[in-house]
MARPA-748824 format. One record per residue: residue in one letter; residue number from 1; x, y, z of N, C-alpha, C, O in turn. Coordinates in nm, 2 decimals, padded with zeros to 4 digits. Layout:
BEGIN
SITE a NUM X Y Z X Y Z X Y Z X Y Z;
...
//
This chain:
BEGIN
SITE m 1 -00.28 01.15 00.34 -00.29 01.04 00.43 -00.24 00.91 00.35 -00.25 00.89 00.23;
SITE i 2 -00.17 00.83 00.43 -00.11 00.71 00.38 -00.18 00.59 00.46 -00.17 00.59 00.58;
SITE i 3 -00.24 00.50 00.39 -00.30 00.39 00.45 -00.20 00.27 00.43 -00.16 00.24 00.32;
SITE i 4 -00.17 00.21 00.54 -00.07 00.10 00.54 -00.15 -00.03 00.55 -00.20 -00.06 00.66;
SITE a 5 -00.16 -00.10 00.44 -00.23 -00.22 00.44 -00.13 -00.34 00.43 -00.11 -00.40 00.33;
SITE v 6 -00.08 -00.36 00.55 00.03 -00.45 00.57 00.01 -00.52 00.70 -00.01 -00.46 00.80;
SITE k 7 00.02 -00.66 00.70 -00.01 -00.73 00.82 00.12 -00.76 00.90 00.11 -00.80 01.01;
SITE d 8 00.23 -00.75 00.84 00.36 -00.77 00.90 00.39 -00.64 00.99 00.41 -00.53 00.94;
SITE v 9 00.38 -00.67 01.13 00.39 -00.56 01.22 00.52 -00.48 01.21 00.53 -00.36 01.21;
SITE f 10 00.63 -00.55 01.19 00.76 -00.49 01.18 00.77 -00.40 01.06 00.82 -00.29 01.06;
SITE f 11 00.72 -00.45 00.94 00.72 -00.37 00.82 00.63 -00.25 00.83 00.66 -00.14 00.78;
SITE s 12 00.51 -00.27 00.89 00.42 -00.16 00.91 00.48 -00.05 00.99 00.47 00.07 00.96;
SITE a 13 00.55 -00.09 01.09 00.62 00.01 01.18 00.72 00.09 01.10 00.74 00.21 01.12;
SITE k 14 00.80 00.02 01.01 00.90 00.08 00.93 00.84 00.19 00.84 00.89 00.30 00.82;
SITE i 15 00.73 00.15 00.77 00.66 00.24 00.68 00.61 00.36 00.76 00.62 00.48 00.72;
SITE s 16 00.54 00.34 00.87 00.49 00.44 00.96 00.59 00.54 01.01 00.57 00.66 01.00;
SITE e 17 00.70 00.49 01.05 00.81 00.57 01.10 00.87 00.66 00.99 00.89 00.78 01.01;
SITE t 18 00.89 00.60 00.88 00.94 00.68 00.76 00.84 00.79 00.72 00.88 00.90 00.70;
SITE a 19 00.71 00.76 00.72 00.61 00.85 00.68 00.60 00.96 00.79 00.59 01.08 00.75;
SITE n 20 00.61 00.93 00.91 00.60 01.03 01.02 00.72 01.12 01.01 00.71 01.25 01.03;
SITE r 21 00.84 01.07 00.98 00.96 01.16 00.97 00.94 01.26 00.85 01.00 01.37 00.86;
SITE l 22 00.86 01.22 00.75 00.84 01.30 00.64 00.71 01.39 00.65 00.67 01.46 00.56;
SITE g 23 00.66 01.38 00.77 00.54 01.47 00.80 00.41 01.42 00.74 00.32 01.50 00.72;
SITE k 24 00.40 01.29 00.71 00.28 01.23 00.65 00.20 01.16 00.76 00.26 01.08 00.84;
SITE k 25 00.07 01.17 00.76 -00.02 01.10 00.85 -00.04 00.96 00.80 -00.06 00.94 00.68;
SITE t 26 -00.04 00.86 00.89 -00.07 00.72 00.85 -00.18 00.67 00.93 -00.22 00.71 01.04;
SITE e 27 -00.25 00.57 00.86 -00.35 00.49 00.93 -00.32 00.34 00.89 -00.27 00.31 00.78;
SITE f 28 -00.36 00.25 00.98 -00.33 00.11 00.95 -00.46 00.04 00.92 -00.56 00.05 00.99;
SITE a 29 -00.46 -00.04 00.81 -00.58 -00.12 00.78 -00.53 -00.27 00.81 -00.44 -00.32 00.74;
SITE t 30 -00.60 -00.33 00.90 -00.57 -00.47 00.93 -00.64 -00.57 00.85 -00.61 -00.69 00.85;
SITE d 31 -00.75 -00.53 00.79 -00.83 -00.62 00.70 -00.89 -00.54 00.59 -00.89 -00.41 00.59;
SITE e 32 -00.96 -00.61 00.50 -01.01 -00.54 00.39 -01.13 -00.45 00.42 -01.15 -00.35 00.35;
SITE n 33 -01.21 -00.48 00.53 -01.32 -00.39 00.57 -01.26 -00.26 00.62 -01.32 -00.15 00.58;
SITE e 34 -01.16 -00.26 00.70 -01.10 -00.13 00.74 -01.04 -00.06 00.62 -01.05 00.07 00.62;
SITE l 35 -00.98 -00.12 00.53 -00.92 -00.06 00.41 -01.03 00.02 00.34 -01.01 00.13 00.30;
SITE l 36 -01.14 -00.05 00.31 -01.25 00.01 00.24 -01.31 00.13 00.32 -01.35 00.23 00.26;
SITE s 37 -01.32 00.12 00.45 -01.38 00.22 00.53 -01.28 00.34 00.52 -01.33 00.46 00.51;
SITE m 38 -01.16 00.32 00.53 -01.06 00.43 00.53 -01.06 00.49 00.39 -01.04 00.62 00.37;
SITE a 39 -01.07 00.41 00.29 -01.07 00.46 00.15 -01.18 00.56 00.12 -01.16 00.66 00.04;
SITE k 40 -01.29 00.55 00.19 -01.40 00.64 00.17 -01.38 00.77 00.23 -01.46 00.87 00.20;
SITE k 41 -01.28 00.79 00.30 -01.25 00.92 00.37 -01.18 01.02 00.27 -01.18 01.14 00.30;
SITE g 42 -01.13 00.97 00.16 -01.08 01.06 00.06 -00.95 01.02 00.00 -00.91 00.90 00.01;
SITE n 43 -00.89 01.11 -00.07 -00.76 01.09 -00.15 -00.65 01.05 -00.06 -00.64 01.09 00.06;
SITE g 44 -00.55 00.98 -00.12 -00.43 00.95 -00.04 -00.36 00.83 -00.11 -00.38 00.81 -00.23;
SITE l 45 -00.28 00.77 -00.04 -00.19 00.66 -00.09 -00.22 00.54 00.00 -00.23 00.54 00.12;
SITE v 46 -00.22 00.42 -00.07 -00.23 00.29 00.00 -00.10 00.22 -00.04 -00.07 00.20 -00.16;
SITE i 47 -00.03 00.18 00.06 00.09 00.09 00.04 00.04 -00.05 00.09 00.01 -00.07 00.21;
SITE a 48 00.03 -00.14 00.00 -00.04 -00.27 00.03 00.05 -00.39 00.00 00.12 -00.40 -00.10;
SITE d 49 00.05 -00.48 00.10 00.11 -00.61 00.08 00.02 -00.69 -00.01 -00.09 -00.73 00.04;
SITE l 50 00.06 -00.73 -00.13 -00.03 -00.80 -00.22 -00.06 -00.94 -00.18 -00.15 -01.01 -00.23;
SITE n 51 00.02 -00.99 -00.08 -00.01 -01.13 -00.03 -00.11 -01.12 00.09 -00.16 -01.23 00.13;
SITE a 52 -00.13 -01.00 00.14 -00.22 -00.99 00.26 -00.36 -00.94 00.23 -00.45 -00.96 00.31;
SITE f 53 -00.37 -00.87 00.12 -00.50 -00.81 00.09 -00.54 -00.85 -00.05 -00.46 -00.85 -00.14;
SITE p 54 -00.67 -00.89 -00.07 -00.71 -00.93 -00.20 -00.72 -00.81 -00.30 -00.75 -00.70 -00.26;
SITE l 55 -00.69 -00.84 -00.42 -00.69 -00.74 -00.53 -00.82 -00.67 -00.54 -00.83 -00.55 -00.57;
SITE s 56 -00.93 -00.74 -00.51 -01.06 -00.68 -00.52 -01.08 -00.57 -00.42 -01.14 -00.47 -00.45;
SITE s 57 -01.02 -00.58 -00.30 -01.03 -00.47 -00.20 -00.95 -00.35 -00.25 -00.98 -00.24 -00.22;
SITE l 58 -00.83 -00.38 -00.31 -00.75 -00.27 -00.36 -00.82 -00.20 -00.48 -00.81 -00.08 -00.49;
SITE e 59 -00.88 -00.28 -00.56 -00.96 -00.22 -00.67 -01.07 -00.13 -00.62 -01.09 -00.02 -00.68;
SITE a 60 -01.14 -00.17 -00.52 -01.24 -00.08 -00.46 -01.19 00.04 -00.40 -01.25 00.15 -00.41;
SITE a 61 -01.07 00.03 -00.33 -01.00 00.15 -00.28 -00.96 00.25 -00.39 -00.97 00.37 -00.37;
SITE k 62 -00.92 00.19 -00.50 -00.88 00.28 -00.61 -00.99 00.36 -00.67 -00.98 00.47 -00.71;
SITE k 63 -01.11 00.30 -00.67 -01.23 00.36 -00.72 -01.27 00.48 -00.63 -01.34 00.57 -00.67;
SITE e 64 -01.22 00.48 -00.51 -01.24 00.60 -00.41 -01.14 00.71 -00.43 -01.15 00.81 -00.36;
SITE g 65 -01.05 00.69 -00.53 -00.96 00.80 -00.56 -00.82 00.78 -00.50 -00.74 00.88 -00.51;
SITE l 66 -00.79 00.67 -00.44 -00.66 00.65 -00.38 -00.56 00.60 -00.48 -00.60 00.53 -00.58;
SITE t 67 -00.44 00.63 -00.46 -00.33 00.57 -00.53 -00.28 00.45 -00.46 -00.27 00.45 -00.34;
SITE i 68 -00.27 00.34 -00.54 -00.23 00.21 -00.48 -00.09 00.17 -00.53 -00.06 00.16 -00.64;
SITE i 69 -00.01 00.15 -00.43 00.12 00.09 -00.45 00.12 -00.05 -00.38 00.12 -00.06 -00.26;
SITE g 70 00.13 -00.15 -00.46 00.14 -00.29 -00.41 00.28 -00.34 -00.42 00.35 -00.32 -00.51;
SITE y 71 00.31 -00.42 -00.32 00.44 -00.49 -00.32 00.43 -00.64 -00.30 00.33 -00.68 -00.24;
SITE l 72 00.53 -00.71 -00.35 00.53 -00.85 -00.34 00.67 -00.90 -00.36 00.76 -00.83 -00.37;
SITE s 73 00.69 -01.03 -00.35 00.82 -01.09 -00.37 00.85 -01.09 -00.52 00.76 -01.10 -00.60;
SITE h 74 00.98 -01.08 -00.55 01.02 -01.08 -00.69 00.99 -01.20 -00.77 00.98 -01.20 -00.89;
SITE v 75 00.96 -01.31 -00.70 00.93 -01.44 -00.77 00.78 -01.46 -00.80 00.75 -01.56 -00.86;
SITE q 76 00.70 -01.37 -00.76 00.55 -01.39 -00.77 00.51 -01.32 -00.91 00.43 -01.22 -00.91;
SITE t 77 00.55 -01.38 -01.02 00.52 -01.33 -01.15 00.37 -01.33 -01.18 00.32 -01.24 -01.25;
SITE d 78 00.30 -01.44 -01.14 00.16 -01.45 -01.17 00.08 -01.34 -01.10 -00.01 -01.28 -01.16;
SITE l 79 00.11 -01.32 -00.97 00.04 -01.22 -00.89 00.07 -01.08 -00.95 -00.02 -01.00 -00.96;
SITE r 80 00.20 -01.06 -00.99 00.23 -00.93 -01.05 00.15 -00.90 -01.18 00.10 -00.79 -01.19;
SITE k 81 00.13 -01.00 -01.26 00.05 -00.98 -01.38 -00.09 -00.94 -01.35 -00.15 -00.85 -01.42;
SITE r 82 -00.15 -00.99 -01.25 -00.29 -00.96 -01.21 -00.29 -00.82 -01.14 -00.38 -00.74 -01.16;
SITE a 83 -00.19 -00.79 -01.06 -00.18 -00.67 -00.98 -00.16 -00.55 -01.06 -00.21 -00.44 -01.03;
SITE v 84 -00.09 -00.56 -01.17 -00.06 -00.43 -01.25 -00.19 -00.38 -01.31 -00.20 -00.27 -01.35;
SITE k 85 -00.29 -00.46 -01.32 -00.42 -00.42 -01.37 -00.50 -00.34 -01.27 -00.60 -00.27 -01.30;
SITE v 86 -00.46 -00.35 -01.14 -00.53 -00.29 -01.03 -00.45 -00.17 -00.97 -00.51 -00.07 -00.94;
SITE c 87 -00.33 -00.20 -00.95 -00.24 -00.10 -00.87 -00.18 00.00 -00.97 -00.16 -00.02 -01.09;
SITE d 88 -00.16 00.12 -00.91 -00.09 00.22 -00.99 00.06 00.19 -01.01 00.12 00.22 -01.11;
SITE e 89 00.11 00.11 -00.91 00.25 00.07 -00.92 00.26 -00.06 -00.85 00.21 -00.08 -00.74;
SITE v 90 00.34 -00.15 -00.90 00.37 -00.28 -00.84 00.52 -00.29 -00.83 00.59 -00.29 -00.93;
SITE i 91 00.57 -00.31 -00.71 00.71 -00.32 -00.69 00.74 -00.44 -00.59 00.65 -00.49 -00.53;
SITE t 92 00.87 -00.48 -00.59 00.91 -00.58 -00.50 00.93 -00.52 -00.36 00.94 -00.40 -00.34;
SITE q 93 00.92 -00.61 -00.26 00.94 -00.56 -00.12 01.08 -00.50 -00.10 01.09 -00.40 -00.03;
SITE s 94 01.18 -00.55 -00.17 01.31 -00.49 -00.16 01.32 -00.36 -00.22 01.39 -00.27 -00.17;
SITE e 95 01.25 -00.33 -00.33 01.24 -00.20 -00.39 01.17 -00.10 -00.30 01.21 00.01 -00.29;
SITE l 96 01.06 -00.15 -00.24 00.99 -00.06 -00.15 01.08 -00.02 -00.03 01.08 00.09 00.01;
SITE t 97 01.15 -00.12 00.03 01.24 -00.09 00.14 01.35 00.01 00.10 01.38 00.10 00.17;
SITE k 98 01.40 -00.01 -00.02 01.51 00.07 -00.06 01.47 00.22 -00.09 01.54 00.31 -00.06;
SITE d 99 01.35 00.23 -00.16 01.30 00.36 -00.20 01.19 00.42 -00.12 01.12 00.52 -00.16;
SITE l 100 01.16 00.37 00.00 01.05 00.41 00.08 01.04 00.56 00.10 00.94 00.62 00.08;
SITE p 101 01.15 00.63 00.14 01.14 00.77 00.16 01.10 00.85 00.03 01.01 00.94 00.04;
SITE n 102 01.15 00.80 -00.08 01.12 00.87 -00.21 00.97 00.84 -00.25 00.90 00.93 -00.29;
SITE i 103 00.93 00.72 -00.22 00.79 00.68 -00.26 00.69 00.76 -00.17 00.59 00.82 -00.23;
SITE i 104 00.72 00.77 -00.05 00.63 00.85 00.04 00.63 01.00 00.01 00.53 01.06 00.01;
SITE s 105 00.75 01.05 -00.02 00.76 01.19 -00.05 00.68 01.23 -00.17 00.63 01.35 -00.17;
SITE k 106 00.67 01.15 -00.27 00.60 01.18 -00.39 00.45 01.19 -00.37 00.38 01.24 -00.46;
SITE h 107 00.40 01.14 -00.26 00.25 01.13 -00.24 00.21 01.21 -00.12 00.09 01.22 -00.09;
//
């Protein structure tokens, strides 16, 4: 299962479409309560917009056994420093867009 924790509807659709083409089930978390509820269902992957979801909610999801990939803008160096302590991987939005099929295939 892939949890899409992204508030940008266009980008959420892109992630979902790519995952569906690769045979992966997706769910959308529109806020941190939904994210935590979905996280309790079991293992999987969270692709999270680090500007839309607090690191504390991602940390709680990680404790439930989920892999967290967070993305942000390349200029957000302070947020990146904090996020690497919580996420399994922190990448820029452009890296996520470029490598989305590979990222989803690995999980």
